[in-house]
N, CA, C and O atoms as a GROMACS GRO file, in nm:
protein
  572
    1MET      N    1  -2.612  -2.883  19.458
    1MET     CA    2  -2.470  -2.894  19.577
    1MET      C    3  -2.452  -2.858  19.680
    1MET      O    4  -2.509  -2.768  19.742
    2GLY      N    5  -2.347  -2.945  19.716
    2GLY     CA    6  -2.363  -3.002  19.870
    2GLY      C    7  -2.363  -2.941  19.973
    2GLY      O    8  -2.372  -2.820  19.957
    3ARG      N    9  -2.355  -2.985  20.109
    3ARG     CA   10  -2.292  -2.891  20.204
    3ARG      C   11  -2.187  -2.828  20.186
    3ARG      O   12  -2.175  -2.714  20.229
    4LYS      N   13  -2.060  -2.912  20.098
    4LYS     CA   14  -1.900  -2.858  20.093
    4LYS      C   15  -1.870  -2.728  19.969
    4LYS      O   16  -1.784  -2.640  19.960
    5GLY      N   17  -2.042  -2.788  19.845
    5GLY     CA   18  -1.980  -2.677  19.729
    5GLY      C   19  -2.055  -2.530  19.748
    5GLY      O   20  -2.031  -2.422  19.694
    6MET      N   21  -2.159  -2.568  19.852
    6MET     CA   22  -2.232  -2.449  19.896
    6MET      C   23  -2.077  -2.372  19.962
    6MET      O   24  -2.002  -2.298  19.899
    7GLY      N   25  -2.067  -2.399  20.049
    7GLY     CA   26  -1.939  -2.355  20.156
    7GLY      C   27  -1.820  -2.270  20.031
    7GLY      O   28  -1.784  -2.152  20.032
    8ARG      N   29  -1.785  -2.372  19.939
    8ARG     CA   30  -1.669  -2.302  19.827
    8ARG      C   31  -1.724  -2.144  19.777
    8ARG      O   32  -1.668  -2.036  19.788
    9TYR      N   33  -1.898  -2.191  19.700
    9TYR     CA   34  -1.938  -2.045  19.693
    9TYR      C   35  -1.952  -1.970  19.828
    9TYR      O   36  -1.886  -1.867  19.813
   10ILE      N   37  -1.995  -1.973  19.928
   10ILE     CA   38  -1.994  -1.844  19.977
   10ILE      C   39  -1.829  -1.807  20.005
   10ILE      O   40  -1.781  -1.709  19.948
   11ASP      N   41  -1.725  -1.913  20.119
   11ASP     CA   42  -1.624  -1.822  20.036
   11ASP      C   43  -1.516  -1.723  19.894
   11ASP      O   44  -1.415  -1.654  19.898
   12ARG      N   45  -1.596  -1.763  19.800
   12ARG     CA   46  -1.489  -1.744  19.674
   12ARG      C   47  -1.580  -1.584  19.686
   12ARG      O   48  -1.536  -1.484  19.627
   13ARG      N   49  -1.683  -1.580  19.753
   13ARG     CA   50  -1.748  -1.428  19.778
   13ARG      C   51  -1.613  -1.389  19.784
   13ARG      O   52  -1.507  -1.440  19.818
   14SER      N   53  -1.664  -1.250  19.725
   14SER     CA   54  -1.559  -1.049  19.771
   14SER      C   55  -1.651  -1.128  19.913
   14SER      O   56  -1.749  -1.194  19.948
   15ALA      N   57  -1.451  -1.016  19.980
   15ALA     CA   58  -1.477  -0.987  20.098
   15ALA      C   59  -1.628  -0.913  20.110
   15ALA      O   60  -1.703  -0.937  20.205
   16GLY      N   61  -1.658  -0.828  20.009
   16GLY     CA   62  -1.752  -0.710  20.049
   16GLY      C   63  -1.899  -0.777  20.042
   16GLY      O   64  -1.991  -0.695  20.040
   17THR      N   65  -1.934  -0.913  20.038
   17THR     CA   66  -2.053  -0.864  20.031
   17THR      C   67  -2.110  -0.973  20.107
   17THR      O   68  -2.059  -1.085  20.110
   18PHE      N   69  -2.235  -0.936  20.179
   18PHE     CA   70  -2.307  -0.989  20.270
   18PHE      C   71  -2.335  -1.120  20.286
   18PHE      O   72  -2.372  -1.214  20.215
   19LYS      N   73  -2.303  -1.099  20.422
   19LYS     CA   74  -2.295  -1.319  20.416
   19LYS      C   75  -2.442  -1.313  20.531
   19LYS      O   76  -2.429  -1.248  20.634
   20ILE      N   77  -2.598  -1.396  20.499
   20ILE     CA   78  -2.680  -1.399  20.554
   20ILE      C   79  -2.659  -1.546  20.651
   20ILE      O   80  -2.612  -1.659  20.639
   21GLN      N   81  -2.713  -1.476  20.731
   21GLN     CA   82  -2.762  -1.562  20.885
   21GLN      C   83  -2.887  -1.622  20.895
   21GLN      O   84  -2.981  -1.574  20.958
   22ILE      N   85  -2.888  -1.719  20.838
   22ILE     CA   86  -3.048  -1.790  20.852
   22ILE      C   87  -3.090  -1.880  21.020
   22ILE      O   88  -3.203  -1.893  21.068
   23THR      N   89  -3.004  -1.912  21.058
   23THR     CA   90  -3.077  -1.969  21.137
   23THR      C   91  -3.106  -1.982  21.206
   23THR      O   92  -3.144  -2.092  21.244
   24SER      N   93  -3.108  -1.791  21.323
   24SER     CA   94  -3.224  -1.705  21.379
   24SER      C   95  -3.337  -1.727  21.371
   24SER      O   96  -3.423  -1.770  21.448
   25MET      N   97  -3.332  -1.671  21.208
   25MET     CA   98  -3.461  -1.684  21.165
   25MET      C   99  -3.529  -1.798  21.083
   25MET      O  100  -3.641  -1.803  21.032
   26VAL      N  101  -3.451  -1.868  21.084
   26VAL     CA  102  -3.540  -2.038  21.107
   26VAL      C  103  -3.651  -2.043  21.250
   26VAL      O  104  -3.772  -2.052  21.271
   27ASP      N  105  -3.497  -2.030  21.339
   27ASP     CA  106  -3.552  -2.070  21.482
   27ASP      C  107  -3.698  -1.958  21.515
   27ASP      O  108  -3.789  -2.010  21.580
   28MET      N  109  -3.716  -1.824  21.475
   28MET     CA  110  -3.817  -1.736  21.469
   28MET      C  111  -3.971  -1.835  21.455
   28MET      O  112  -4.061  -1.873  21.530
   29PHE      N  113  -3.917  -1.850  21.257
   29PHE     CA  114  -4.078  -1.910  21.239
   29PHE      C  115  -4.084  -2.047  21.269
   29PHE      O  116  -4.152  -2.100  21.181
   30VAL      N  117  -4.039  -2.145  21.366
   30VAL     CA  118  -4.029  -2.214  21.417
   30VAL      C  119  -4.146  -2.234  21.562
   30VAL      O  120  -4.234  -2.303  21.613
   31ILE      N  121  -4.066  -2.115  21.572
   31ILE     CA  122  -4.172  -2.028  21.741
   31ILE      C  123  -4.281  -1.996  21.708
   31ILE      O  124  -4.368  -2.026  21.790
   32LEU      N  125  -4.329  -1.922  21.579
   32LEU     CA  126  -4.381  -1.913  21.535
   32LEU      C  127  -4.511  -1.964  21.507
   32LEU      O  128  -4.628  -1.938  21.535
   33LEU      N  129  -4.429  -2.066  21.427
   33LEU     CA  130  -4.532  -2.168  21.379
   33LEU      C  131  -4.604  -2.278  21.528
   33LEU      O  132  -4.726  -2.270  21.539
   34VAL      N  133  -4.566  -2.325  21.581
   34VAL     CA  134  -4.614  -2.384  21.706
   34VAL      C  135  -4.647  -2.284  21.798
   34VAL      O  136  -4.602  -2.328  21.904
   35PHE      N  137  -4.719  -2.136  21.829
   35PHE     CA  138  -4.751  -2.040  21.839
   35PHE      C  139  -4.876  -2.061  21.802
   35PHE      O  140  -4.965  -2.106  21.873
   36LEU      N  141  -4.883  -2.027  21.682
   36LEU     CA  142  -5.036  -2.039  21.581
   36LEU      C  143  -5.079  -2.207  21.590
   36LEU      O  144  -5.199  -2.213  21.618
   37LEU      N  145  -5.021  -2.340  21.576
   37LEU     CA  146  -5.096  -2.462  21.569
   37LEU      C  147  -5.163  -2.450  21.724
   37LEU      O  148  -5.260  -2.522  21.747
   38LYS      N  149  -5.132  -2.395  21.792
   38LYS     CA  150  -5.134  -2.363  21.959
   38LYS      C  151  -5.253  -2.319  22.021
   38LYS      O  152  -5.323  -2.361  22.113
   39THR      N  153  -5.254  -2.194  21.921
   39THR     CA  154  -5.381  -2.149  21.954
   39THR      C  155  -5.505  -2.103  21.838
   39THR      O  156  -5.597  -2.023  21.852
   40TYR      N  157  -5.456  -2.216  21.679
   40TYR     CA  158  -5.572  -2.207  21.597
   40TYR      C  159  -5.686  -2.364  21.665
   40TYR      O  160  -5.661  -2.470  21.723
   41SER      N  161  -5.837  -2.280  21.604
   41SER     CA  162  -5.938  -2.357  21.676
   41SER      C  163  -5.996  -2.376  21.550
   41SER      O  164  -6.001  -2.318  21.441
   42THR      N  165  -6.056  -2.515  21.623
   42THR     CA  166  -6.133  -2.592  21.430
   42THR      C  167  -6.246  -2.547  21.466
   42THR      O  168  -6.300  -2.514  21.360
   43SER      N  169  -6.314  -2.526  21.548
   43SER     CA  170  -6.424  -2.528  21.660
   43SER      C  171  -6.550  -2.416  21.596
   43SER      O  172  -6.514  -2.313  21.655
   44PRO      N  173  -6.651  -2.382  21.529
   44PRO     CA  174  -6.699  -2.321  21.469
   44PRO      C  175  -6.763  -2.253  21.634
   44PRO      O  176  -6.717  -2.139  21.640
   45VAL      N  177  -6.820  -2.272  21.718
   45VAL     CA  178  -6.841  -2.283  21.839
   45VAL      C  179  -6.769  -2.193  21.944
   45VAL      O  180  -6.664  -2.218  22.002
   46ASN      N  181  -6.844  -2.090  21.956
   46ASN     CA  182  -6.741  -2.003  22.042
   46ASN      C  183  -6.830  -1.960  22.147
   46ASN      O  184  -6.947  -1.934  22.118
   47ILE      N  185  -6.777  -1.945  22.297
   47ILE     CA  186  -6.923  -1.940  22.379
   47ILE      C  187  -6.841  -1.823  22.548
   47ILE      O  188  -6.767  -1.865  22.637
   48THR      N  189  -6.900  -1.668  22.526
   48THR     CA  190  -6.780  -1.644  22.615
   48THR      C  191  -6.899  -1.604  22.694
   48THR      O  192  -6.999  -1.546  22.653
   49PRO      N  193  -6.854  -1.672  22.889
   49PRO     CA  194  -6.868  -1.617  22.965
   49PRO      C  195  -6.876  -1.469  23.016
   49PRO      O  196  -6.789  -1.382  23.005
   50LYS      N  197  -7.057  -1.458  23.100
   50LYS     CA  198  -7.071  -1.338  23.137
   50LYS      C  199  -6.966  -1.326  23.311
   50LYS      O  200  -6.901  -1.411  23.372
   51GLN      N  201  -6.987  -1.217  23.332
   51GLN     CA  202  -6.911  -1.227  23.472
   51GLN      C  203  -6.967  -1.273  23.544
   51GLN      O  204  -7.088  -1.260  23.527
   52GLY      N  205  -6.933  -1.336  23.642
   52GLY     CA  206  -6.970  -1.430  23.729
   52GLY      C  207  -7.035  -1.571  23.692
   52GLY      O  208  -7.050  -1.657  23.779
   53MET      N  209  -7.063  -1.587  23.587
   53MET     CA  210  -7.069  -1.713  23.531
   53MET      C  211  -6.947  -1.823  23.537
   53MET      O  212  -6.837  -1.792  23.491
   54ARG      N  213  -6.975  -1.969  23.603
   54ARG     CA  214  -6.912  -2.106  23.585
   54ARG      C  215  -6.919  -2.171  23.498
   54ARG      O  216  -7.009  -2.255  23.487
   55ILE      N  217  -6.797  -2.146  23.378
   55ILE     CA  218  -6.871  -2.258  23.310
   55ILE      C  219  -6.796  -2.414  23.291
   55ILE      O  220  -6.673  -2.424  23.289
   56PRO      N  221  -6.877  -2.517  23.279
   56PRO     CA  222  -6.865  -2.673  23.344
   56PRO      C  223  -6.789  -2.697  23.258
   56PRO      O  224  -6.809  -2.657  23.143
   57GLU      N  225  -6.660  -2.782  23.301
   57GLU     CA  226  -6.535  -2.857  23.191
   57GLU      C  227  -6.618  -2.962  23.146
   57GLU      O  228  -6.698  -3.016  23.222
   58SER      N  229  -6.603  -2.996  23.020
   58SER     CA  230  -6.659  -3.041  22.992
   58SER      C  231  -6.539  -3.165  22.876
   58SER      O  232  -6.442  -3.120  22.816
   59THR      N  233  -6.580  -3.321  22.871
   59THR     CA  234  -6.486  -3.429  22.847
   59THR      C  235  -6.558  -3.484  22.734
   59THR      O  236  -6.552  -3.607  22.723
   60ALA      N  237  -6.637  -3.408  22.631
   60ALA     CA  238  -6.666  -3.447  22.463
   60ALA      C  239  -6.586  -3.453  22.372
   60ALA      O  240  -6.533  -3.353  22.322
   61THR      N  241  -6.567  -3.571  22.335
   61THR     CA  242  -6.519  -3.586  22.179
   61THR      C  243  -6.578  -3.574  22.092
   61THR      O  244  -6.528  -3.624  21.991
   62THR      N  245  -6.713  -3.506  22.074
   62THR     CA  246  -6.750  -3.464  21.952
   62THR      C  247  -6.765  -3.322  21.926
   62THR      O  248  -6.814  -3.265  22.023
   63ASP      N  249  -6.735  -3.229  21.807
   63ASP     CA  250  -6.710  -3.111  21.800
   63ASP      C  251  -6.866  -3.036  21.855
   63ASP      O  252  -6.967  -3.106  21.860
   64PRO      N  253  -6.868  -2.938  21.880
   64PRO     CA  254  -6.982  -2.880  21.933
   64PRO      C  255  -7.063  -2.816  21.762
   64PRO      O  256  -6.993  -2.770  21.672
   65VAL      N  257  -7.248  -2.833  21.750
   65VAL     CA  258  -7.264  -2.718  21.641
   65VAL      C  259  -7.241  -2.644  21.679
   65VAL      O  260  -7.193  -2.617  21.789
   66ASP      N  261  -7.280  -2.568  21.568
   66ASP     CA  262  -7.295  -2.358  21.507
   66ASP      C  263  -7.469  -2.354  21.543
   66ASP      O  264  -7.542  -2.384  21.449
   67VAL      N  265  -7.542  -2.312  21.697
   67VAL     CA  266  -7.649  -2.302  21.663
   67VAL      C  267  -7.694  -2.237  21.761
   67VAL      O  268  -7.635  -2.243  21.869
   68VAL      N  269  -7.773  -2.184  21.749
   68VAL     CA  270  -7.819  -2.044  21.881
   68VAL      C  271  -7.788  -2.087  22.038
   68VAL      O  272  -7.828  -2.182  22.105
   69LYS      N  273  -7.703  -1.977  22.068
   69LYS     CA  274  -7.656  -2.028  22.241
   69LYS      C  275  -7.745  -1.906  22.286
   69LYS      O  276  -7.747  -1.785  22.261
   70LEU      N  277  -7.824  -2.000  22.373
   70LEU     CA  278  -7.881  -1.935  22.516
   70LEU      C  279  -7.835  -1.980  22.627
   70LEU      O  280  -7.824  -2.098  22.662
   71ILE      N  281  -7.795  -1.839  22.710
   71ILE     CA  282  -7.738  -1.877  22.810
   71ILE      C  283  -7.796  -1.780  22.916
   71ILE      O  284  -7.822  -1.661  22.901
   72VAL      N  285  -7.815  -1.885  23.062
   72VAL     CA  286  -7.916  -1.823  23.195
   72VAL      C  287  -7.842  -1.782  23.276
   72VAL      O  288  -7.814  -1.879  23.346
   73SER      N  289  -7.780  -1.677  23.319
   73SER     CA  290  -7.712  -1.664  23.444
   73SER      C  291  -7.786  -1.586  23.568
   73SER      O  292  -7.887  -1.530  23.524
   74GLN      N  293  -7.773  -1.569  23.682
   74GLN     CA  294  -7.805  -1.549  23.755
   74GLN      C  295  -7.893  -1.394  23.771
   74GLN      O  296  -7.986  -1.347  23.838
   75ASP      N  297  -7.808  -1.357  23.675
   75ASP     CA  298  -7.882  -1.188  23.704
   75ASP      C  299  -7.954  -1.140  23.550
   75ASP      O  300  -8.035  -1.052  23.520
   76ALA      N  301  -7.869  -1.262  23.459
   76ALA     CA  302  -8.038  -1.246  23.271
   76ALA      C  303  -8.067  -1.356  23.237
   76ALA      O  304  -8.084  -1.457  23.306
   77VAL      N  305  -8.080  -1.329  23.059
   77VAL     CA  306  -8.068  -1.419  22.962
   77VAL      C  307  -8.059  -1.352  22.856
   77VAL      O  308  -8.127  -1.271  22.794
   78PHE      N  309  -7.958  -1.404  22.848
   78PHE     CA  310  -7.893  -1.369  22.698
   78PHE      C  311  -7.947  -1.460  22.567
   78PHE      O  312  -7.970  -1.575  22.602
   79VAL      N  313  -7.972  -1.437  22.433
   79VAL     CA  314  -7.941  -1.495  22.321
   79VAL      C  315  -7.860  -1.496  22.295
   79VAL      O  316  -7.814  -1.445  22.397
   80GLU      N  317  -7.749  -1.515  22.215
   80GLU     CA  318  -7.640  -1.505  22.098
   80GLU      C  319  -7.559  -1.344  22.167
   80GLU      O  320  -7.518  -1.255  22.092
   81ASP      N  321  -7.548  -1.334  22.361
   81ASP     CA  322  -7.426  -1.238  22.412
   81ASP      C  323  -7.578  -1.177  22.369
   81ASP      O  324  -7.499  -1.099  22.316
   82LYS      N  325  -7.677  -1.145  22.347
   82LYS     CA  326  -7.728  -1.005  22.366
   82LYS      C  327  -7.851  -1.026  22.499
   82LYS      O  328  -7.934  -1.116  22.495
   83LYS      N  329  -7.847  -0.987  22.542
   83LYS     CA  330  -7.906  -0.959  22.686
   83LYS      C  331  -8.091  -0.943  22.618
   83LYS      O  332  -8.129  -0.863  22.532
   84VAL      N  333  -8.185  -1.061  22.703
   84VAL     CA  334  -8.255  -0.984  22.658
   84VAL      C  335  -8.361  -0.982  22.761
   84VAL      O  336  -8.470  -0.926  22.747
   85MET      N  337  -8.309  -1.064  22.895
   85MET     CA  338  -8.405  -0.985  23.035
   85MET      C  339  -8.395  -1.054  23.138
   85MET      O  340  -8.401  -1.177  23.144
   86ASP      N  341  -8.372  -0.943  23.271
   86ASP     CA  342  -8.332  -0.965  23.395
   86ASP      C  343  -8.411  -1.062  23.418
   86ASP      O  344  -8.515  -1.104  23.368
   87LEU      N  345  -8.317  -1.105  23.540
   87LEU     CA  346  -8.333  -1.211  23.624
   87LEU      C  347  -8.352  -1.190  23.807
   87LEU      O  348  -8.259  -1.138  23.867
   88ASN      N  349  -8.411  -1.210  23.842
   88ASN     CA  350  -8.352  -1.162  23.996
   88ASN      C  351  -8.378  -1.278  24.098
   88ASN      O  352  -8.478  -1.321  24.155
   89LYS      N  353  -8.168  -1.330  24.097
   89LYS     CA  354  -8.133  -1.410  24.150
   89LYS      C  355  -8.176  -1.525  24.091
   89LYS      O  356  -8.198  -1.630  24.150
   90GLY      N  357  -8.184  -1.512  24.013
   90GLY     CA  358  -8.166  -1.673  23.903
   90GLY      C  359  -8.316  -1.692  23.893
   90GLY      O  360  -8.348  -1.768  23.801
   91HIS      N  361  -8.423  -1.638  23.969
   91HIS     CA  362  -8.564  -1.563  23.876
   91HIS      C  363  -8.650  -1.544  23.849
   91HIS      O  364  -8.710  -1.470  23.927
   92VAL      N  365  -8.745  -1.599  23.697
   92VAL     CA  366  -8.780  -1.475  23.630
   92VAL      C  367  -8.895  -1.395  23.698
   92VAL      O  368  -9.005  -1.451  23.703
   93PRO      N  369  -8.884  -1.270  23.750
   93PRO     CA  370  -8.977  -1.146  23.782
   93PRO      C  371  -9.101  -1.219  23.689
   93PRO      O  372  -9.103  -1.304  23.600
   94ALA      N  373  -9.206  -1.132  23.764
   94ALA     CA  374  -9.351  -1.196  23.759
   94ALA      C  375  -9.415  -1.082  23.654
   94ALA      O  376  -9.536  -1.097  23.644
   95GLU      N  377  -9.358  -0.966  23.571
   95GLU     CA  378  -9.378  -0.906  23.541
   95GLU      C  379  -9.292  -0.942  23.393
   95GLU      O  380  -9.281  -0.863  23.299
   96ALA      N  381  -9.231  -1.094  23.399
   96ALA     CA  382  -9.159  -1.118  23.242
   96ALA      C  383  -9.294  -1.192  23.204
   96ALA      O  384  -9.371  -1.124  23.136
   97MET      N  385  -9.331  -1.310  23.236
   97MET     CA  386  -9.408  -1.424  23.277
   97MET      C  387  -9.557  -1.336  23.212
   97MET      O  388  -9.591  -1.221  23.240
   98ASP      N  389  -9.615  -1.417  23.138
   98ASP     CA  390  -9.721  -1.468  23.030
   98ASP      C  391  -9.827  -1.393  23.149
   98ASP      O  392  -9.756  -1.359  23.244
   99LYS      N  393  -9.960  -1.359  23.173
   99LYS     CA  394 -10.065  -1.388  23.281
   99LYS      C  395 -10.116  -1.473  23.244
   99LYS      O  396 -10.189  -1.526  23.327
  100ASN      N  397 -10.109  -1.547  23.080
  100ASN     CA  398 -10.218  -1.646  23.078
  100ASN      C  399 -10.164  -1.778  23.087
  100ASN      O  400 -10.232  -1.877  23.114
  101ASP      N  401 -10.006  -1.778  23.058
  101ASP     CA  402  -9.953  -1.882  23.088
  101ASP      C  403  -9.776  -1.817  23.164
  101ASP      O  404  -9.690  -1.740  23.122
  102PRO      N  405  -9.787  -1.871  23.248
  102PRO     CA  406  -9.640  -1.836  23.332
  102PRO      C  407  -9.524  -1.934  23.277
  102PRO      O  408  -9.418  -1.929  23.340
  103SER      N  409  -9.530  -2.012  23.181
  103SER     CA  410  -9.403  -2.050  23.091
  103SER      C  411  -9.408  -1.972  22.980
  103SER      O  412  -9.301  -1.945  22.927
  104PHE      N  413  -9.496  -1.934  22.938
  104PHE     CA  414  -9.422  -1.815  22.798
  104PHE      C  415  -9.350  -1.687  22.901
  104PHE      O  416  -9.391  -1.634  23.005
  105LEU      N  417  -9.230  -1.667  22.824
  105LEU     CA  418  -9.223  -1.523  22.862
  105LEU      C  419  -9.141  -1.480  22.690
  105LEU      O  420  -9.064  -1.521  22.604
  106LYS      N  421  -9.217  -1.382  22.724
  106LYS     CA  422  -9.209  -1.298  22.528
  106LYS      C  423  -9.108  -1.246  22.529
  106LYS      O  424  -9.063  -1.252  22.414
  107SER      N  425  -8.988  -1.157  22.644
  107SER     CA  426  -8.895  -1.119  22.542
  107SER      C  427  -8.828  -1.220  22.509
  107SER      O  428  -8.740  -1.179  22.433
  108LEU      N  429  -8.815  -1.373  22.529
  108LEU     CA  430  -8.708  -1.490  22.527
  108LEU      C  431  -8.732  -1.503  22.361
  108LEU      O  432  -8.646  -1.508  22.273
  109PHE      N  433  -8.969  -1.509  22.342
  109PHE     CA  434  -8.987  -1.596  22.266
  109PHE      C  435  -8.960  -1.501  22.123
  109PHE      O  436  -8.946  -1.538  22.006
  110GLN      N  437  -8.960  -1.343  22.193
  110GLN     CA  438  -8.932  -1.236  22.107
  110GLN      C  439  -8.780  -1.237  21.976
  110GLN      O  440  -8.762  -1.221  21.855
  111ALA      N  441  -8.701  -1.267  22.101
  111ALA     CA  442  -8.554  -1.290  22.056
  111ALA      C  443  -8.550  -1.419  21.967
  111ALA      O  444  -8.545  -1.413  21.844
  112LEU      N  445  -8.553  -1.548  22.046
  112LEU     CA  446  -8.544  -1.703  21.941
  112LEU      C  447  -8.649  -1.634  21.835
  112LEU      O  448  -8.596  -1.704  21.749
  113ASP      N  449  -8.747  -1.562  21.763
  113ASP     CA  450  -8.837  -1.585  21.720
  113ASP      C  451  -8.721  -1.475  21.583
  113ASP      O  452  -8.712  -1.484  21.461
  114GLU      N  453  -8.664  -1.398  21.668
  114GLU     CA  454  -8.581  -1.287  21.559
  114GLU      C  455  -8.444  -1.340  21.490
  114GLU      O  456  -8.375  -1.281  21.407
  115ARG      N  457  -8.429  -1.452  21.541
  115ARG     CA  458  -8.317  -1.567  21.555
  115ARG      C  459  -8.326  -1.650  21.409
  115ARG      O  460  -8.238  -1.671  21.325
  116ALA      N  461  -8.448  -1.682  21.413
  116ALA     CA  462  -8.521  -1.823  21.402
  116ALA      C  463  -8.581  -1.730  21.227
  116ALA      O  464  -8.581  -1.791  21.120
  117LYS      N  465  -8.607  -1.644  21.236
  117LYS     CA  466  -8.644  -1.556  21.082
  117LYS      C  467  -8.506  -1.497  21.021
  117LYS      O  468  -8.497  -1.453  20.906
  118LEU      N  469  -8.410  -1.502  21.105
  118LEU     CA  470  -8.245  -1.474  21.020
  118LEU      C  471  -8.197  -1.543  20.979
  118LEU      O  472  -8.145  -1.507  20.873
  119ALA      N  473  -8.174  -1.673  21.014
  119ALA     CA  474  -8.151  -1.811  21.051
  119ALA      C  475  -8.202  -1.911  20.849
  119ALA      O  476  -8.159  -1.993  20.768
  120LYS      N  477  -8.322  -1.817  20.878
  120LYS     CA  478  -8.435  -1.902  20.761
  120LYS      C  479  -8.416  -1.763  20.679
  120LYS      O  480  -8.469  -1.776  20.569
  121SER      N  481  -8.383  -1.689  20.689
  121SER     CA  482  -8.312  -1.568  20.534
  121SER      C  483  -8.233  -1.623  20.453
  121SER      O  484  -8.237  -1.664  20.337
  122ILE      N  485  -8.112  -1.611  20.593
  122ILE     CA  486  -8.001  -1.692  20.532
  122ILE      C  487  -8.027  -1.855  20.432
  122ILE      O  488  -7.978  -1.891  20.325
  123SER      N  489  -8.091  -1.899  20.491
  123SER     CA  490  -8.047  -2.104  20.437
  123SER      C  491  -8.118  -2.048  20.273
  123SER      O  492  -8.053  -2.076  20.173
  124LYS      N  493  -8.245  -1.972  20.257
  124LYS     CA  494  -8.294  -1.970  20.187
  124LYS      C  495  -8.184  -1.935  20.087
  124LYS      O  496  -8.186  -1.990  19.977
  125VAL      N  497  -8.049  -1.811  20.128
  125VAL     CA  498  -8.016  -1.775  19.962
  125VAL      C  499  -7.895  -1.865  20.058
  125VAL      O  500  -7.933  -1.840  20.172
  126ASN      N  501  -7.809  -1.927  20.066
  126ASN     CA  502  -7.670  -2.004  20.073
  126ASN      C  503  -7.740  -2.155  20.104
  126ASN      O  504  -7.791  -2.173  20.214
  127ASP      N  505  -7.740  -2.297  19.970
  127ASP     CA  506  -7.774  -2.390  20.012
  127ASP      C  507  -7.723  -2.508  20.120
  127ASP      O  508  -7.770  -2.612  20.165
  128SER      N  509  -7.561  -2.406  20.139
  128SER     CA  510  -7.484  -2.460  20.251
  128SER      C  511  -7.547  -2.455  20.424
  128SER      O  512  -7.522  -2.531  20.518
  129PHE      N  513  -7.612  -2.366  20.417
  129PHE     CA  514  -7.686  -2.370  20.523
  129PHE      C  515  -7.806  -2.372  20.579
  129PHE      O  516  -7.902  -2.313  20.528
  130GLU      N  517  -7.811  -2.430  20.672
  130GLU     CA  518  -8.003  -2.540  20.759
  130GLU      C  519  -8.018  -2.490  20.900
  130GLU      O  520  -7.941  -2.497  20.997
  131PHE      N  521  -8.165  -2.427  20.882
  131PHE     CA  522  -8.184  -2.373  20.934
  131PHE      C  523  -8.311  -2.489  21.025
  131PHE      O  524  -8.427  -2.514  20.993
  132ASP      N  525  -8.234  -2.536  21.135
  132ASP     CA  526  -8.306  -2.669  21.180
  132ASP      C  527  -8.392  -2.652  21.306
  132ASP      O  528  -8.481  -2.730  21.338
  133GLY      N  529  -8.333  -2.464  21.419
  133GLY     CA  530  -8.462  -2.454  21.508
  133GLY      C  531  -8.374  -2.502  21.614
  133GLY      O  532  -8.421  -2.570  21.705
  134LYS      N  533  -8.250  -2.472  21.610
  134LYS     CA  534  -8.113  -2.612  21.743
  134LYS      C  535  -8.148  -2.484  21.806
  134LYS      O  536  -8.182  -2.372  21.766
  135VAL      N  537  -8.122  -2.550  21.935
  135VAL     CA  538  -8.007  -2.398  22.028
  135VAL      C  539  -7.951  -2.486  22.191
  135VAL      O  540  -8.007  -2.565  22.267
  136LEU      N  541  -7.820  -2.421  22.190
  136LEU     CA  542  -7.768  -2.492  22.294
  136LEU      C  543  -7.783  -2.493  22.417
  136LEU      O  544  -7.766  -2.397  22.492
  137PRO      N  545  -7.815  -2.603  22.445
  137PRO     CA  546  -7.913  -2.589  22.599
  137PRO      C  547  -7.863  -2.498  22.665
  137PRO      O  548  -7.756  -2.444  22.640
  138PRO      N  549  -7.942  -2.471  22.762
  138PRO     CA  550  -7.909  -2.374  22.862
  138PRO      C  551  -7.872  -2.373  23.025
  138PRO      O  552  -7.938  -2.435  23.109
  139ARG      N  553  -7.745  -2.286  23.056
  139ARG     CA  554  -7.706  -2.364  23.150
  139ARG      C  555  -7.740  -2.222  23.265
  139ARG      O  556  -7.723  -2.100  23.265
  140HIS      N  557  -7.792  -2.317  23.346
  140HIS     CA  558  -7.774  -2.217  23.506
  140HIS      C  559  -7.655  -2.225  23.580
  140HIS      O  560  -7.598  -2.324  23.626
  141ASN      N  561  -7.628  -2.118  23.586
  141ASN     CA  562  -7.475  -2.146  23.669
  141ASN      C  563  -7.519  -2.071  23.822
  141ASN      O  564  -7.526  -1.948  23.829
  142PRO      N  565  -7.548  -2.163  23.944
  142PRO     CA  566  -7.571  -2.073  24.025
  142PRO      C  567  -7.384  -2.072  24.061
  142PRO      O  568  -7.304  -2.163  24.040
  143ARG      N  569  -7.358  -1.941  24.119
  143ARG     CA  570  -7.273  -1.909  24.254
  143ARG      C  571  -7.212  -1.966  24.355
  143ARG      O  572  -7.156  -1.898  24.441
   0.00000   0.00000   0.00000
């Protein structure tokens, strides 16, 4: 049925029959399709900046890898959006440091160790998931 055939069919219908106007509906679906395509993201990595943080602009052409996220702000250290240690204007307080090794931060170690154990248990059950111990590099964002 060409365009003329469809027109004759519509004209032959009785006067009481409902006629569908699909032009506006098609317009609505095109707008929805464009909106969904613009908001769709294929990247598995999602970093939510904390209050007072400035995320640097990136011009990377490769997709980021989904790994443990370590975020360092002026006020705290976060592992996977969970606060693990408070900072004092970007500096580690003395009570958070180990007395024998000042570069060892117990609360940070515990949080990363917990994430590693979780990832290892997932990799035992799921063959497509592999634990490699990578961490998204921390960013220190001065205000």
